[in-house]
TORSE-518454 format. One record per residue (C-alpha): x, y, z; residue in one letter. Coordinates in nm, 4 decimals, decimal comma. Example, Ala and Ser with C-alpha at 12.3 -4.5 7.8 and 13.67 -1.06 7.14 Angstrom:
{{1,2300; -0,4500; 0,7800}; A}
{{1,3670; -0,1060; 0,7140}; S}
REM end
This chain:
{{0,0000; 0,0000; 0,0000}; X}
{{0,1222; 0,3468; -0,0892}; X}
{{0,0197; 0,6758; 0,0657}; X}
{{0,1081; 1,0443; 0,0228}; X}
{{0,2097; 1,2638; 0,3172}; X}
{{0,1605; 1,6407; 0,3002}; X}
{{0,1313; 1,9129; 0,5657}; X}
{{0,1298; 2,2894; 0,6220}; X}
{{-0,1068; 2,3845; 0,3423}; X}
{{-0,1713; 2,7259; 0,5056}; X}
{{-0,4670; 2,7835; 0,2759}; X}
{{-0,5424; 3,1542; 0,2500}; X}
{{-0,1814; 3,2585; 0,3049}; X}
{{-0,1122; 3,6239; 0,2181}; X}
{{0,2395; 3,7654; 0,1774}; X}
{{0,2839; 4,1437; 0,1555}; X}
{{-0,0877; 4,1775; 0,0662}; X}
{{-0,0517; 3,9181; -0,2133}; X}
{{-0,2828; 3,6159; -0,1913}; X}
{{-0,1286; 3,2781; -0,2745}; X}
{{-0,4640; 3,1006; -0,3039}; X}
{{-0,4505; 3,0490; -0,6826}; X}
{{-0,1056; 2,8860; -0,6571}; X}
{{-0,2215; 2,6702; -0,3653}; X}
{{-0,5118; 2,5497; -0,5796}; X}
{{-0,2732; 2,4574; -0,8625}; X}
{{-0,0528; 2,2549; -0,6287}; X}
{{-0,3387; 2,0689; -0,4595}; X}
{{-0,4777; 1,9575; -0,7934}; X}
{{-0,1311; 1,8701; -0,9223}; X}
{{-0,1174; 1,6381; -0,6211}; X}
{{-0,4522; 1,4766; -0,7077}; X}
{{-0,3453; 1,4229; -1,0690}; X}
{{-0,0251; 1,2567; -0,9499}; X}
{{-0,2140; 1,0267; -0,7137}; X}
{{-0,4540; 0,9267; -0,9909}; X}
{{-0,1660; 0,8546; -1,2291}; X}
{{0,0183; 0,6462; -0,9680}; X}
{{-0,3019; 0,4758; -0,8449}; X}
{{-0,2546; 0,5936; -0,4839}; X}
{{-0,5713; 0,6149; -0,2747}; X}
{{-0,4584; 0,7301; 0,0692}; X}
{{-0,3606; 1,0864; 0,1657}; X}
{{-0,2232; 1,2100; 0,5004}; X}
{{-0,2495; 1,5806; 0,5896}; X}
{{-0,0435; 1,6548; 0,9034}; X}
{{-0,1934; 1,9842; 1,0183}; X}
{{-0,1943; 2,3596; 0,9500}; X}
{{-0,4716; 2,3237; 0,6962}; X}
{{-0,5494; 2,6939; 0,7110}; X}
{{-0,3196; 2,9893; 0,7739}; X}
{{-0,5532; 3,1437; 1,0319}; X}
{{-0,7864; 3,0307; 1,3104}; X}
{{-1,0673; 3,2073; 1,1241}; X}
{{-0,9931; 3,1383; 0,7565}; X}
{{-1,1266; 3,3429; 0,4670}; X}
{{-1,4331; 3,2129; 0,2820}; X}
{{-1,2141; 3,1633; -0,0268}; X}
{{-0,9777; 2,9369; 0,1703}; X}
{{-1,2716; 2,7355; 0,3059}; X}
{{-1,4127; 2,6977; -0,0469}; X}
{{-1,0770; 2,5725; -0,1758}; X}
{{-1,0493; 2,3082; 0,0957}; X}
{{-1,4080; 2,2003; 0,0316}; X}
{{-1,3422; 2,1690; -0,3426}; X}
{{-1,0150; 1,9816; -0,2898}; X}
{{-1,1513; 1,7301; -0,0369}; X}
{{-1,4751; 1,6775; -0,2330}; X}
{{-1,2845; 1,5875; -0,5477}; X}
{{-1,0317; 1,3753; -0,3567}; X}
{{-1,3092; 1,1649; -0,2003}; X}
{{-1,5757; 1,1582; -0,4703}; X}
{{-1,3883; 1,1876; -0,7999}; X}
{{-1,0519; 1,0286; -0,7209}; X}
{{-1,1689; 0,7825; -0,4482}; X}
{{-0,8885; 0,8939; -0,2171}; X}
{{-0,9246; 0,8309; 0,1556}; X}
{{-0,7955; 1,1242; 0,3646}; X}
{{-0,6528; 1,1249; 0,7182}; X}
{{-0,6272; 1,4795; 0,8528}; X}
{{-0,5294; 1,6435; 1,1828}; X}
{{-0,5296; 2,0040; 1,3002}; X}
{{-0,2120; 2,2097; 1,3497}; X}
{{-0,1275; 2,5097; 1,5656}; X}
{{-0,2705; 2,7492; 1,3017}; X}
{{-0,6065; 2,5692; 1,2920}; X}
{{-0,9228; 2,6059; 1,4969}; X}
{{-0,9958; 2,2591; 1,6351}; X}
{{-1,3692; 2,3305; 1,6513}; X}
{{-1,3961; 2,4490; 1,2911}; X}
{{-1,1875; 2,1676; 1,1418}; X}
{{-1,3737; 1,9061; 1,3476}; X}
{{-1,7197; 2,0066; 1,2232}; X}
{{-1,9165; 1,7090; 1,0791}; X}
{{-1,6141; 1,4798; 1,1204}; X}
{{-1,8189; 1,1797; 1,2407}; X}
{{-2,0353; 1,1947; 0,9265}; X}
{{-1,7405; 1,2564; 0,6939}; X}
{{-1,5500; 0,9592; 0,8378}; X}
{{-1,8081; 0,7286; 0,6819}; X}
{{-1,7200; 0,8805; 0,3421}; X}
{{-1,3454; 0,8300; 0,3898}; X}
{{-1,2432; 1,1650; 0,5436}; X}
{{-1,1022; 1,0961; 0,8897}; X}
{{-1,0420; 1,4127; 1,0942}; X}
{{-0,8966; 1,4409; 1,4438}; X}
{{-0,8553; 1,7767; 1,6129}; X}
{{-0,8916; 1,6863; 1,9816}; X}
{{-0,6630; 1,4984; 2,2175}; X}
{{-0,8128; 1,1608; 2,3148}; X}
{{-0,7123; 0,9409; 2,6092}; X}
{{-0,6852; 0,6539; 2,3628}; X}
{{-0,5257; 0,7875; 2,0500}; X}
{{-0,7574; 0,7703; 1,7484}; X}
{{-0,6436; 0,5336; 1,4744}; X}
{{-0,7643; 0,4203; 1,1337}; X}
{{-0,6832; 0,0636; 1,0327}; X}
{{-0,5962; -0,0175; 0,6712}; X}
{{-0,4893; -0,3708; 0,5829}; X}
{{-0,2223; -0,4541; 0,8462}; X}
{{-0,1420; -0,0900; 0,9214}; X}
{{-0,2736; 0,1405; 1,1908}; X}
{{-0,2596; 0,5142; 1,1295}; X}
{{-0,2660; 0,7081; 1,4580}; X}
{{-0,3968; 1,0662; 1,4526}; X}
{{-0,2420; 1,2989; 1,7113}; X}
{{-0,3263; 1,6664; 1,6427}; X}
{{-0,1227; 1,9579; 1,7733}; X}
{{-0,1409; 1,9562; 2,1528}; X}
{{0,0008; 2,1703; 2,4307}; X}
{{0,1246; 2,0322; 2,7642}; X}
{{-0,1798; 2,1916; 2,9302}; X}
{{-0,4111; 1,9763; 2,7158}; X}
{{-0,2443; 1,6593; 2,8438}; X}
{{-0,2408; 1,7888; 3,2014}; X}
{{-0,6140; 1,8619; 3,1900}; X}
{{-0,7052; 1,5364; 3,0140}; X}
{{-0,5347; 1,3199; 3,2766}; X}
{{-0,6001; 1,5574; 3,5690}; X}
{{-0,2371; 1,5594; 3,6785}; X}
{{-0,0544; 1,8242; 3,8800}; X}
{{0,2859; 1,8156; 3,7084}; X}
{{0,3834; 2,1163; 3,4972}; X}
{{0,5315; 1,9333; 3,2017}; X}
{{0,7170; 2,0907; 2,9117}; X}
{{0,6373; 1,9623; 2,5597}; X}
{{0,8943; 1,6797; 2,5763}; X}
{{0,7711; 1,5532; 2,9121}; X}
{{0,4037; 1,5905; 2,8207}; X}
{{0,4267; 1,3978; 2,4917}; X}
{{0,6445; 1,1340; 2,6591}; X}
{{0,3835; 1,0886; 2,9329}; X}
{{0,0981; 1,0774; 2,6797}; X}
{{0,2663; 0,8118; 2,4619}; X}
{{0,3435; 0,6048; 2,7729}; X}
{{-0,0343; 0,5812; 2,8298}; X}
{{-0,0949; 0,4355; 2,4820}; X}
{{-0,0981; 0,0689; 2,3838}; X}
{{0,0687; 0,0395; 2,0443}; X}
{{0,0273; -0,3148; 1,9121}; X}
{{0,3562; -0,4234; 1,7524}; X}
{{0,1746; -0,6912; 1,5488}; X}
{{0,0658; -0,4067; 1,3201}; X}
{{0,2604; -0,1573; 1,1175}; X}
{{0,2106; 0,1628; 1,3153}; X}
{{0,2179; 0,5063; 1,1575}; X}
{{0,1846; 0,8279; 1,3574}; X}
{{0,0455; 1,1530; 1,2159}; X}
{{0,1268; 1,4504; 1,4383}; X}
{{0,2014; 1,8223; 1,4367}; X}
{{0,4831; 1,9191; 1,6742}; X}
{{0,8352; 2,0611; 1,6717}; X}
{{1,0613; 1,7541; 1,6628}; X}
{{1,4419; 1,7685; 1,6793}; X}
{{1,6637; 2,0455; 1,8187}; X}
{{1,8650; 2,0738; 1,4970}; X}
{{1,5669; 2,0721; 1,2595}; X}
{{1,5682; 2,3424; 0,9905}; X}
{{1,3195; 2,6210; 1,0636}; X}
{{1,1752; 2,9033; 0,8518}; X}
{{1,0617; 3,2602; 0,9160}; X}
{{0,7022; 3,1766; 0,8207}; X}
{{0,6538; 2,9376; 1,1147}; X}
{{0,4928; 3,0580; 1,4361}; X}
{{0,6813; 2,9352; 1,7474}; X}
{{0,4761; 2,6991; 1,9638}; X}
{{0,6131; 2,8449; 2,2878}; X}
{{0,8728; 3,0844; 2,4281}; X}
{{1,2356; 2,9834; 2,4792}; X}
{{1,2508; 2,6621; 2,2789}; X}
{{1,0526; 2,4514; 2,5275}; X}
{{0,8327; 2,3223; 2,2449}; X}
{{1,1052; 2,0944; 2,1025}; X}
{{1,0596; 1,7212; 2,1521}; X}
{{1,3069; 1,4442; 2,0781}; X}
{{1,2576; 1,1954; 1,7953}; X}
{{1,3444; 0,9094; 2,0326}; X}
{{0,9866; 0,9292; 2,1671}; X}
{{0,8643; 0,7681; 1,8440}; X}
{{1,0472; 0,4344; 1,8655}; X}
{{0,7194; 0,2387; 1,8518}; X}
{{0,6252; 0,3722; 1,5085}; X}
{{0,7278; 0,2535; 1,1632}; X}
{{0,6738; 0,5959; 1,0081}; X}
{{0,6019; 0,9383; 1,1594}; X}
{{0,4268; 1,1920; 0,9350}; X}
{{0,5119; 1,5317; 1,0802}; X}
{{0,3693; 1,8783; 1,0267}; X}
{{0,4786; 2,2230; 1,1502}; X}
{{0,8235; 2,2892; 0,9974}; X}
{{0,8149; 2,4142; 0,6387}; X}
{{1,1452; 2,2704; 0,5115}; X}
{{1,1204; 1,9117; 0,3769}; X}
{{1,3490; 1,7034; 0,6008}; X}
{{1,3850; 1,3904; 0,8077}; X}
{{1,4606; 1,3973; 1,1796}; X}
{{1,7087; 1,1448; 1,3227}; X}
{{1,5766; 0,8639; 1,1007}; X}
{{1,4481; 0,8627; 0,7415}; X}
{{1,1070; 0,7427; 0,8578}; X}
{{1,0508; 1,0433; 1,0889}; X}
{{0,9804; 1,3132; 0,8365}; X}
{{0,8462; 1,6616; 0,7697}; X}
{{0,6871; 1,6835; 0,4262}; X}
{{0,7314; 2,0618; 0,4396}; X}
{{0,4907; 2,3283; 0,3152}; X}
{{0,3221; 2,3179; -0,0256}; X}
{{0,5235; 2,6182; -0,1473}; X}
{{0,7621; 2,8842; -0,0190}; X}
{{0,5949; 3,1035; 0,2410}; X}
{{0,8929; 3,3287; 0,3224}; X}
{{1,2026; 3,4426; 0,1348}; X}
{{1,4363; 3,2332; 0,3509}; X}
{{1,2711; 2,9253; 0,1951}; X}
{{1,3567; 3,0077; -0,1678}; X}
{{1,6362; 2,7495; -0,1900}; X}
{{1,4179; 2,4673; -0,0584}; X}
{{1,2791; 2,2160; -0,3072}; X}
{{0,9141; 2,1845; -0,2100}; X}
{{0,7739; 1,8359; -0,2473}; X}
{{0,5357; 1,5795; -0,1051}; X}
{{0,6303; 1,2417; 0,0394}; X}
{{0,5257; 0,9103; -0,1160}; X}
{{0,5598; 0,6120; 0,1190}; X}
{{0,5274; 0,2432; 0,0289}; X}
{{0,4316; 0,0459; 0,3411}; X}
{{0,5592; -0,2767; 0,1847}; X}
{{0,9189; -0,1821; 0,2644}; X}
{{0,8759; 0,1737; 0,4030}; X}
{{1,0566; 0,3130; 0,1004}; X}
{{1,0283; 0,6899; 0,0571}; X}
{{1,0076; 0,8968; -0,2598}; X}
{{0,9930; 1,2782; -0,2734}; X}
{{0,7908; 1,4222; -0,5604}; X}
{{0,8829; 1,7824; -0,6373}; X}
{{0,6012; 2,0338; -0,6880}; X}
{{0,5835; 2,2764; -0,9820}; X}
{{0,4001; 2,6016; -0,9032}; X}
{{0,3475; 2,8388; -1,1970}; X}
{{0,4686; 3,1209; -0,9695}; X}
{{0,6778; 3,1048; -0,6553}; X}
{{0,8934; 3,3193; -0,4257}; X}
{{1,2359; 3,4138; -0,5640}; X}
{{1,5160; 3,6324; -0,4326}; X}
{{1,7783; 3,8036; -0,6526}; X}
{{2,0888; 4,0160; -0,5934}; X}
{{2,2002; 4,2903; -0,8343}; X}
{{2,2170; 4,6618; -0,9031}; X}
{{1,9173; 4,8782; -0,9873}; X}
{{2,0488; 4,9139; -1,3430}; X}
{{2,0722; 4,5367; -1,3836}; X}
{{1,7173; 4,4845; -1,2575}; X}
{{1,5868; 4,7481; -1,5006}; X}
{{1,7403; 4,5511; -1,7888}; X}
{{1,4470; 4,3624; -1,9411}; X}
{{1,6689; 4,0584; -2,0089}; X}
{{1,8130; 4,0287; -1,6547}; X}
{{1,5319; 3,8110; -1,5135}; X}
{{1,3332; 3,5966; -1,7548}; X}
{{1,0377; 3,5047; -1,5317}; X}
{{0,8995; 3,8350; -1,4129}; X}
{{0,5659; 3,7318; -1,2595}; X}
{{0,7106; 3,5380; -0,9613}; X}
{{0,6764; 3,6833; -0,6104}; X}
{{1,0106; 3,8615; -0,5876}; X}
{{1,2544; 4,0123; -0,3389}; X}
{{1,5521; 4,2151; -0,4642}; X}
{{1,8709; 4,2934; -0,2764}; X}
{{2,0213; 4,6034; -0,4356}; X}
{{2,3989; 4,6390; -0,4384}; X}
{{2,3895; 5,0136; -0,5075}; X}
{{2,5789; 5,2329; -0,2579}; X}
{{2,3098; 5,5016; -0,2593}; X}
{{1,9332; 5,4883; -0,2177}; X}
{{1,7428; 5,5049; -0,5475}; X}
{{1,4412; 5,7408; -0,5287}; X}
{{1,1119; 5,5514; -0,5825}; X}
{{1,3080; 5,2366; -0,6689}; X}
{{1,0298; 4,9893; -0,5923}; X}
{{0,7752; 5,1809; -0,8012}; X}
{{1,0095; 5,1897; -1,1007}; X}
{{1,0955; 4,8212; -1,0663}; X}
{{0,7299; 4,7197; -1,0417}; X}
{{0,6777; 4,8479; -1,3955}; X}
{{0,8731; 4,5350; -1,4977}; X}
{{0,7993; 4,3052; -1,2026}; X}
{{0,4303; 4,3275; -1,1002}; X}
{{0,4771; 4,0972; -0,7983}; X}
{{0,7882; 4,2595; -0,6519}; X}
{{0,7242; 4,2392; -0,2785}; X}
{{1,0346; 4,3869; -0,1164}; X}
{{1,3705; 4,5504; -0,1837}; X}
{{1,6683; 4,5827; 0,0495}; X}
{{2,0121; 4,7413; 0,0120}; X}
{{2,3224; 4,5298; 0,0799}; X}
{{2,5240; 4,8120; 0,2340}; X}
{{2,2401; 4,9105; 0,4716}; X}
{{2,1913; 4,5490; 0,5816}; X}
{{2,5682; 4,5237; 0,6449}; X}
{{2,5671; 4,8444; 0,8520}; X}
{{2,2707; 4,7210; 1,0576}; X}
{{2,4469; 4,3925; 1,1289}; X}
{{2,7589; 4,5790; 1,2420}; X}
{{2,5516; 4,8050; 1,4710}; X}
{{2,3662; 4,5056; 1,6114}; X}
{{2,6920; 4,3211; 1,6759}; X}
{{2,8396; 4,6300; 1,8448}; X}
{{2,5289; 4,6698; 2,0656}; X}
{{2,5462; 4,3061; 2,1777}; X}
{{2,9159; 4,3444; 2,2601}; X}
{{2,8402; 4,6539; 2,4690}; X}
{{2,5685; 4,4666; 2,6592}; X}
{{2,8046; 4,1748; 2,7273}; X}
{{3,0592; 4,4155; 2,8766}; X}
{{2,8087; 4,5634; 3,1278}; X}
{{2,7746; 4,4260; 3,4787}; X}
{{2,4338; 4,3076; 3,6030}; X}
{{2,3637; 4,6206; 3,8099}; X}
{{2,4280; 4,8506; 3,5153}; X}
{{2,2139; 4,6349; 3,2864}; X}
{{1,9253; 4,6479; 3,5328}; X}
{{1,9562; 5,0256; 3,5704}; X}
{{1,9599; 5,0771; 3,1946}; X}
{{1,6601; 4,8476; 3,1456}; X}
{{1,4635; 5,0329; 3,4158}; X}
{{1,5419; 5,3673; 3,2517}; X}
{{1,4280; 5,2432; 2,9084}; X}
{{1,1021; 5,1050; 3,0483}; X}
{{1,0128; 5,3917; 3,2858}; X}
{{1,2169; 5,6812; 3,1477}; X}
{{1,3370; 5,7313; 3,5060}; X}
{{1,6620; 5,6666; 3,6908}; X}
{{1,6698; 5,4353; 3,9920}; X}
{{1,6630; 5,6165; 4,3263}; X}
{{1,9331; 5,5438; 4,5858}; X}
{{1,6804; 5,3395; 4,7843}; X}
{{1,5904; 5,1318; 4,4759}; X}
{{1,9588; 5,0776; 4,3964}; X}
{{2,0112; 4,9392; 4,7475}; X}
{{1,7170; 4,6994; 4,7011}; X}
{{1,8530; 4,5802; 4,3667}; X}
{{2,2021; 4,5297; 4,5125}; X}
{{2,0568; 4,3327; 4,8037}; X}
{{1,8531; 4,1081; 4,5730}; X}
{{2,1495; 4,0458; 4,3427}; X}
{{2,3665; 3,9515; 4,6374}; X}
{{2,0946; 3,7129; 4,7594}; X}
{{2,0708; 3,5463; 4,4181}; X}
{{2,4491; 3,5142; 4,4035}; X}
{{2,4609; 3,3458; 4,7443}; X}
{{2,1837; 3,0994; 4,6502}; X}
{{2,3597; 3,0192; 4,3200}; X}
{{2,6889; 2,9465; 4,4986}; X}
{{2,5230; 2,7076; 4,7473}; X}
{{2,3544; 2,4938; 4,4792}; X}
REM end
């Protein structure tokens, strides 16, 4: 049995006031044509169906059209979970009825993980969850981070090793995984990262959340990546979907071919104004200008040739900003803790610390230092 794994559709995505919905439609139907040609009848969608909790009507219509044709015209069974961009309530609507038609949706955490059985394979559906969801479900007191919470949750499951077991989930897996600017962090300070070792009981893990196609630790723990580039730091990524054969768990990546995509170019204003410099002018573009001076109304002039030019930057300005940033960090590193606190207070309140406040700060810092030394 073969299946296709996709994720991070982000239907309704808008970049710099430009809607990507038409390109998303192209790619979804390119996928259906491929599945028909290859006679594949099972599709996994690992979360972030929409780009927003409350999607536009156009995005909803596209999903409806895509899923209707997948089920009714192409006879493709679909397993779908919600991601951190999705509203669980909206995605879950009518799911019990749709399941009878071959659309299996899970958006809520269940004490016994939902699975769909196909031949000798069980597909487990674990939507995006926060540690608080697991804490509330099991009525436990521990304040788990993401790693501890998912570890606890999986320890409560009974995965039958007599079956091939495939997990569909939407989390941040792997500390060294490649991230993109278009992803929204799941938490503050990196506490959302979980280790791939938690998935030892599964024969394949279909991941969503990170937009770069990649495997984590093992080839069978894999992010399919987003349908297309959603930020300019993704322009060098080859967007694809994953084709898995359960017979031997072999993996094939099929590259996608959008008619327009995000591209980034470096050159001078004069070069960009040369009609021959860039052949494909209707892509969503970002230009880095190498000119030493600012060009008046540069973006307006360039848009006469490139209708979807979204941003321009200047190399020398970027370089200066990096130097200033580096210098500022060095200055901060050279300050002692008391000075840093005083400066922070001044920036927040626009006031200097009084002598009494300075004494309190000094006392607290000394206390913290003593506690640190005794532990």
